[in-house]
N, C-alpha and C positions, 0 to 999 in steps of 0.2 A: 503494499500501499506506499502509495507517496504521501510523504509529509506534508499538511498545509493544503490537502486537494479533497477535503472530506465536506460535504453539506450537509448538515443537519436540520431537521424539520420537526417540531413538536407537535403529534399529533393531539395526544392528550396528557394533561396533568391534574392531578388531584391531591391536597394537602390533606392529612388527617385531622385537621382543626382550621376553624376558620380565622378571617383578620381579627385580630382585637380581642380573642380569646387566650387566655392562659394557660401556657402548658410548658411541662418540664420536656417532654417530647412533641419531637414533630416529623411524621412520616411523609414522605412525597413518593409518587406514582407515575412513573413517566414514561410513556410513549412515544418513541422517535423513528423518523425514518431518516435513515442516514446514505448518502450517496458519496462513493470514493472512486478514486483511479487508482488501479492496481497495475505493475507492470511486473514480471518475472524478471528477477535479477540476472538468472541464467543468461536469458537472452539477451541484457543488456551486455553483459561481459563476454559474450561470443560477437554480437557486434561491435563492442571497443577492439577486441581481439583482432576482426579481420580488417580493421579500420586502422589499426597499429600494426600490422602485419610487415616486418623488414624495418620497422623504425626502432624496436629495441636493440639499442647497443650489443655487440658481441660480450660473451662472459656476463650477460644479466639475464634475469628471467621474471617473466611478468607473471603472477597468480593470481586468482579472484580476491582474496582476501588481502592484496596490496591496495587494491581498486576504490577509492571515494568516489561514489556518484553523487551529483547533485542535482536536480530536475527544476527549471523555471518554464511555465506555461506562457506559450507566446502567443498563440490562436488557439479559439474553441469557434467551430464553425458545425453549429447543428452535430454536434454528438461528435464529433472529430477532432481530436485534439493534440497540438502541436507543440511538441517541446524543445528547449533549449538543453542539453546534457553537458553539465561541465564534468569531466572526468581527471581526478589526479592519481598518476601512478607512481607509487613506492617501489621502484626497482630494486631487486636483490640480486648480490652476485652470485653466479650459477655453482654451486656446489654438489659434488657427489657425496653424498651422506656415507654410502657403504664405504667410499675411497677412504674418508675422513677416520671413519670407524677402525678401518684397518691400520691405518697410520699412529692411531694415540692407542689401541690396546695392547694392554699389558705396562703401559707408561704410569709414571706416578702422574698425579693431577699437577703438581706442576709441570711437568714437562707436555704433559696434553696442552695446556693452557698457554705454555710458550709455542707450541706448535700452530694453535690456533692462533694467536698475535701475527703470526708472520704471515698469515693469509690477508691477500687484499682483500679490503670493506671490511675486515673482521672489530667489531666494538669490544664484545664481551663475551665470557663463556659461563655458564651457569652449570656444574657440575653436582649432581644429585646420585650419591649411591644407595642401593636400595637391595635388602632393607639394610638399617644402620645399625650396627652391630660393632661392638666393641673390638673384635679380633679381625675385623678388616683394615689393611693395613695401609689403604690412602692410594693403593693401584689401581686402575682401571680394569676390568674385566680382559682375559686374555680371548677369549671368544668373541668376535666382533658381531655375532647375535644377539650377546648381550649387550650392547652397547647401542643407543638411540640417539641419533644424531639430529637435532632438528634446527633448522634455519628461518631464523624472525626479524622482523625487521625491529629495528630499536623507537621504544614509546616516548 
């Protein structure tokens, strides 16, 4: 649903008490007719990807969760709506999580962070070891399948 493009009309409203009645509680029964405009985000994302295909610099990736969309109604002609869509794309460096996991497996947390810092576009790492047991030595698992690498934009 597009924010700011809902129109509501009150059909009926009934209060439990009348004007000038003293009451400790007041109930309102309200029937509304609401009309709104809605758009499938996935359809907009696909259209954006088609429009900017070939314009994303090499070494970067465009993901739906990194797109911010805003809509402005330009024209309304007999139920046909024309919008201006503003798209802000936060591009992330293209990394292969499996390769990263392989390079940091078995390493100490400080060595893993040093490796990650050496990657272009990297700003910080958050490393969580589960389960959190006192006998864990502070090294990452040796099996890459036990390492999850997630690349997200800085907030």
